[in-house]
VEXDREN-2710 file (C-alpha; in Angstrom, 1 decimal):
% VEXDREN-2710
k/r/px/py/pz
1/MET/0.0/0.0/0.0
2/LYS/1.3/3.4/-1.0
3/ASN/2.1/6.0/1.7
4/ASP/-0.8/8.3/0.7
5/GLU/-3.2/5.3/0.8
6/VAL/-2.0/4.4/4.3
7/GLN/-2.6/8.0/5.4
8/THR/-6.1/7.9/4.0
9/VAL/-6.9/4.7/5.7
10/ASP/-5.6/6.1/9.0
11/ALA/-7.6/9.3/8.6
12/THR/-10.7/7.4/7.8
13/GLN/-10.3/5.3/11.0
14/ARG/-9.8/8.5/13.0
15/THR/-12.9/10.0/11.5
16/ALA/-14.8/6.9/12.6
17/GLU/-13.4/7.2/16.1
18/HIS/-14.2/10.9/16.3
19/TYR/-17.9/10.4/15.4
20/THR/-18.3/7.3/17.5
21/ASP/-17.6/9.6/20.4
22/GLN/-19.5/12.6/19.1
23/TRP/-22.7/10.7/18.3
24/GLY/-22.5/8.3/21.2
25/SER/-24.8/8.0/24.1
26/GLY/-22.4/9.7/26.5
27/VAL/-22.8/13.1/24.7
28/ASN/-26.4/12.3/23.7
29/PHE/-26.9/15.1/21.1
30/GLN/-30.0/13.3/20.0
31/GLY/-31.6/13.8/23.5
32/PHE/-30.5/17.5/23.5
33/VAL/-32.1/18.2/20.1
34/GLU/-35.3/16.5/21.0
35/ALA/-35.5/18.3/24.4
36/ASN/-34.6/21.7/23.0
37/PRO/-36.2/22.1/19.5
38/ALA/-36.0/25.9/19.6
39/ALA/-32.2/25.7/20.2
40/ALA/-31.8/23.1/17.4
41/MET/-33.3/25.6/14.9
42/VAL/-30.1/27.6/14.9
43/MET/-28.2/24.7/13.4
44/PRO/-27.8/24.4/9.6
45/GLY/-29.5/21.0/9.7
46/ARG/-32.7/22.8/10.6
47/GLN/-32.2/25.5/7.9
48/LEU/-31.5/25.4/4.1
49/GLY/-33.9/23.2/2.1
50/TRP/-34.1/20.1/4.3
51/ALA/-37.6/20.5/5.8
52/ASN/-39.2/21.0/2.4
53/LEU/-37.3/18.0/1.0
54/PHE/-38.4/15.8/3.9
55/GLU/-42.0/16.7/3.4
56/ARG/-41.8/15.9/-0.4
57/ILE/-40.3/12.5/0.5
58/ARG/-43.0/11.8/2.9
59/ARG/-45.7/12.8/0.4
60/GLN/-44.3/10.6/-2.3
61/ALA/-43.8/7.6/0.1
62/ALA/-47.4/7.9/1.2
63/VAL/-48.6/6.9/-2.2
64/ARG/-45.8/4.8/-3.8
65/PRO/-42.7/2.8/-2.9
66/THR/-39.9/5.3/-2.2
67/THR/-36.3/4.3/-1.2
68/VAL/-34.1/6.6/0.8
69/TYR/-30.4/6.4/1.5
70/ASP/-29.2/8.6/4.3
71/ALA/-25.5/8.7/3.7
72/GLY/-23.6/9.8/6.8
73/CYS/-26.7/9.5/9.0
74/GLY/-24.9/10.7/12.2
75/PHE/-27.1/10.5/15.3
76/GLY/-30.2/9.5/13.3
77/ASP/-32.0/12.8/13.1
78/ILE/-33.1/12.5/9.5
79/ALA/-34.6/9.0/10.2
80/ARG/-36.7/10.4/13.0
81/ARG/-37.9/13.3/10.9
82/LEU/-38.8/11.2/7.9
83/LEU/-40.5/8.5/10.0
84/VAL/-42.5/10.7/12.3
85/GLU/-46.1/9.5/12.7
86/PRO/-48.0/8.9/10.6
87/ILE/-45.2/7.0/9.0
88/PRO/-45.6/6.9/5.2
89/ALA/-46.8/3.5/4.2
90/HIS/-44.3/3.0/1.4
91/ILE/-41.0/4.5/2.7
92/ASP/-37.9/2.3/2.7
93/TYR/-35.2/4.1/4.7
94/LEU/-31.6/3.1/5.1
95/GLY/-29.1/5.1/7.1
96/ALA/-25.4/4.4/7.0
97/ASP/-22.4/5.9/8.7
98/ILE/-18.8/5.1/9.4
99/HIS/-19.0/5.6/13.2
100/GLY/-19.3/2.9/15.8
101/SER/-22.3/4.2/17.6
102/ILE/-24.8/3.1/15.0
103/ALA/-26.4/0.6/17.3
104/THR/-27.2/3.3/19.9
105/ILE/-29.4/5.3/17.5
106/ASP/-33.0/5.6/18.8
107/ALA/-35.2/5.6/15.8
108/PRO/-38.5/4.1/14.6
109/PRO/-38.4/0.3/14.1
110/THR/-39.0/0.7/10.4
111/ALA/-35.6/2.4/10.0
112/ARG/-32.6/0.3/9.0
113/PHE/-29.0/1.2/9.7
114/GLU/-25.7/-0.1/8.5
115/GLN/-22.1/0.8/9.5
116/ALA/-20.5/1.7/6.2
117/ASP/-18.2/4.2/4.6
118/MET/-20.3/6.4/2.2
119/ALA/-17.2/7.0/0.1
120/GLU/-17.7/3.4/-1.1
121/ARG/-20.7/1.9/-2.8
122/LEU/-23.1/0.0/-0.7
123/PRO/-23.1/-3.8/-1.4
124/GLY/-25.8/-5.2/-3.7
125/ASN/-25.8/-2.5/-6.4
126/ARG/-28.8/-0.8/-4.8
127/LEU/-30.4/2.3/-6.4
128/PHE/-32.4/4.9/-4.4
129/ASP/-35.1/7.4/-5.2
130/PHE/-33.6/9.9/-2.7
131/ILE/-30.1/10.1/-1.4
132/VAL/-29.5/12.6/1.3
133/CYS/-26.1/13.6/2.7
134/ARG/-26.4/16.3/5.3
135/ALA/-23.1/18.0/6.4
136/ALA/-21.1/14.8/6.0
137/LEU/-19.6/14.8/2.4
138/HIS/-16.9/17.3/3.4
139/HIS/-15.6/14.8/6.0
140/THR/-14.5/12.3/3.4
141/PRO/-11.0/12.2/1.8
142/ASP/-12.2/13.2/-1.7
143/PRO/-15.6/14.8/-1.6
144/PHE/-15.8/15.0/-5.4
145/LYS/-15.2/11.3/-5.7
146/THR/-17.6/10.6/-2.9
147/TYR/-20.3/12.7/-4.6
148/GLU/-19.7/10.6/-7.8
149/THR/-20.1/7.4/-5.7
150/LEU/-23.4/8.7/-4.3
151/ALA/-24.7/9.8/-7.7
152/SER/-23.9/6.4/-9.1
153/GLN/-26.5/4.9/-6.6
154/LEU/-29.2/7.3/-7.7
155/ALA/-32.2/5.7/-9.5
156/PRO/-33.4/7.3/-12.8
157/GLY/-35.5/10.3/-11.9
158/GLY/-34.0/10.3/-8.4
159/THR/-32.9/13.2/-6.2
160/LEU/-29.5/13.7/-4.5
161/ALA/-29.6/16.3/-1.8
162/VAL/-26.3/17.4/-0.1
163/SER/-25.0/20.1/2.1
164/VAL/-21.3/21.0/2.6
165/TYR/-19.2/23.6/4.5
166/ALA/-19.0/27.0/2.8
167/LYS/-15.7/28.7/2.3
168/LYS/-15.4/31.6/4.7
169/THR/-13.3/34.9/4.7
170/PRO/-9.6/34.6/4.0
171/MET/-8.8/35.3/7.6
172/ARG/-11.2/32.6/8.9
173/GLU/-9.9/30.0/6.4
174/ALA/-6.3/30.7/7.4
175/VAL/-7.0/30.5/11.2
176/ASP/-9.2/27.4/10.8
177/ASP/-6.5/25.6/8.9
178/ALA/-3.8/26.6/11.4
179/LEU/-5.8/25.5/14.4
180/ARG/-7.0/22.3/12.8
181/ALA/-3.4/21.4/12.1
182/LYS/-2.8/21.4/15.8
183/ILE/-6.1/19.8/16.9
184/VAL/-6.6/17.1/14.3
185/PRO/-3.7/14.9/15.5
186/MET/-5.0/15.0/19.1
187/ASN/-6.9/12.1/20.6
188/ASN/-10.6/12.6/21.3
189/ASP/-10.1/13.6/25.0
190/ASP/-7.5/16.2/24.3
191/ALA/-9.6/17.6/21.4
192/TRP/-12.6/17.9/23.6
193/ASN/-10.5/19.8/26.1
194/ALA/-9.3/22.1/23.3
195/ALA/-12.9/22.6/22.1
196/ASP/-13.8/23.9/25.5
197/GLN/-11.4/26.8/25.0
198/PHE/-13.3/27.9/21.9
199/THR/-16.6/27.7/23.8
200/ARG/-15.2/29.9/26.6
201/LEU/-13.9/32.4/24.1
202/GLY/-17.2/32.5/22.4
203/ARG/-19.0/32.9/25.7
204/ASP/-16.8/35.8/26.8
205/LEU/-17.0/37.5/23.4
206/GLN/-20.8/37.2/23.5
207/ALA/-20.8/38.8/26.9
208/SER/-18.9/41.8/25.5
209/ALA/-21.0/44.9/25.2
210/GLY/-21.2/47.2/22.2
211/MET/-21.4/46.9/18.5
212/ILE/-18.8/46.9/15.7
213/GLU/-19.7/49.2/12.8
214/ILE/-18.1/48.6/9.4
215/THR/-18.8/51.6/7.2
216/ALA/-18.0/50.1/3.7
217/ASP/-17.7/46.8/2.1
218/MET/-14.2/45.3/2.1
219/PRO/-14.4/42.6/-0.6
220/LEU/-10.8/41.5/-0.4
221/LEU/-11.3/40.7/3.2
222/GLY/-14.8/39.2/2.7
223/ILE/-16.3/41.8/5.1
224/LYS/-19.6/43.6/4.3
225/ALA/-20.7/46.9/5.7
226/GLY/-23.0/46.8/8.6
227/ASN/-23.3/46.5/12.4
228/TYR/-22.1/43.4/14.2
229/THR/-22.0/42.2/17.7
230/VAL/-18.5/41.5/18.9
231/GLN/-18.9/37.7/18.8
232/ASP/-20.6/37.7/15.4
233/PHE/-17.9/39.8/13.8
234/ILE/-15.0/37.8/15.1
235/TYR/-16.8/34.5/14.6
236/ASP/-17.8/35.2/11.0
237/HIS/-14.5/36.7/9.9
238/PHE/-11.7/35.4/12.1
239/ILE/-12.2/32.3/14.2
240/LYS/-14.9/29.8/14.9
241/CYS/-15.7/30.0/18.6
242/TRP/-19.3/28.6/19.0
243/HIS/-21.3/29.6/21.9
244/ASN/-25.1/29.8/22.2
245/ARG/-26.9/30.4/25.4
246/GLN/-29.6/27.8/24.5
247/PHE/-26.9/25.1/24.3
248/SER/-25.4/23.4/27.3
249/LYS/-21.7/23.8/27.7
250/GLN/-21.1/20.2/26.6
251/HIS/-23.1/20.7/23.4
252/CYS/-21.3/24.0/22.7
253/ASP/-18.1/22.0/23.0
254/LEU/-19.5/19.4/20.6
255/VAL/-20.0/22.1/17.9
256/ASN/-16.4/23.3/18.3
257/PHE/-15.1/19.7/18.5
258/ASP/-17.0/18.8/15.3
259/TRP/-15.3/21.7/13.5
260/TYR/-11.7/21.4/14.5
261/HIS/-11.0/17.7/15.1
262/PRO/-12.2/15.6/12.2
263/PRO/-9.3/14.8/9.8
264/TYR/-11.2/16.2/6.8
265/ALA/-13.2/19.4/6.7
266/HIS/-13.3/20.5/3.1
267/ARG/-14.9/23.9/2.3
268/TYR/-16.4/25.0/-1.0
269/THR/-17.6/28.0/-3.0
270/VAL/-21.1/27.8/-4.6
271/ASP/-19.6/27.2/-8.0
272/GLU/-17.2/24.5/-6.8
273/PHE/-20.1/22.7/-5.1
274/ALA/-22.3/23.0/-8.2
275/GLY/-19.6/21.5/-10.2
276/MET/-20.0/18.2/-8.4
277/ALA/-23.5/17.8/-9.8
278/ILE/-22.7/19.1/-13.2
279/ASP/-19.7/16.8/-13.6
280/ASN/-21.9/13.8/-12.8
281/GLY/-24.6/14.7/-15.4
282/LEU/-27.2/15.7/-12.8
283/THR/-29.6/18.7/-13.1
284/ILE/-29.5/21.2/-10.2
285/VAL/-33.0/21.9/-9.2
286/SER/-32.5/23.8/-5.9
287/GLN/-29.6/25.7/-4.2
288/LYS/-29.4/27.7/-1.1
289/SER/-26.5/29.1/1.0
290/ILE/-26.1/30.4/4.5
291/THR/-22.8/31.6/6.0
292/ALA/-22.0/28.1/7.3
293/GLN/-23.1/25.8/4.5
294/HIS/-24.3/25.3/1.0
295/TYR/-27.3/23.1/0.1
296/MET/-28.0/21.6/-3.3
297/GLU/-30.6/19.2/-4.8
298/ALA/-29.8/17.6/-8.1
299/THR/-31.8/15.1/-10.1
300/ARG/-31.0/12.3/-12.5
301/SER/-32.9/12.1/-15.7
302/ALA/-35.8/9.6/-15.7
303/GLN/-34.4/8.3/-19.0
304/ASP/-30.9/7.4/-17.7
END
């Protein structure tokens, strides 16, 4: 095995170990989300186009057989949203993820889960009417190749919905890369401890009084004119230091841990992201972006 292949295998294993911890019962992010629905609404997974997509899937599955592949299913949130009562009569849901906490996911009994690497095709040459990959593609070694793999499992007329990290300002990108270079090699415990420092920084910045006024756009720096709180300005332009008063300290730490510790955290412009669909012969039918992430739905022709 070549050296770069060895490094990829090692990074993939460390990704699995990271998310086994992050989505495990000890942290219980699932329980936090269910107990604090208002807090969960600030997360990208509750924004972008996901809610509308899930409703379309449920409507279709109510009247005809509909297969769904949830690639990088995380802690099972999509399964619980698709399979909420009344469960569509014809939905066939499969969730897969690389982490080792799959067995701990609390989901409706009709959901099926597999431990699998979404960068590889699922066994059995299965095709799906909907493939969803929420905020996970960017954690694979080669997201363009992974997207191609997912697209190859899309049935004719099917929809592939994906969200990825958005590129930030030049300063944020540089700081993120420099800090990730220090944190990625850490074991999980040390990385959790490091994440706490970002939480405390965000908390203290959030407590700072006053506003920052930017009087004119600064396109080279990626800064738009406007008024910002201290934390928002620093967070959006210089360093990710997540803190939200509706989140527990542990779950603030989780958001920072999720950003700085996984071996891969690719970020994209809108055009780079769109190129994934175009290069695979898919038709983009919906796009939306927020500061944190881009969302895209693309379809395969029914004649393919």
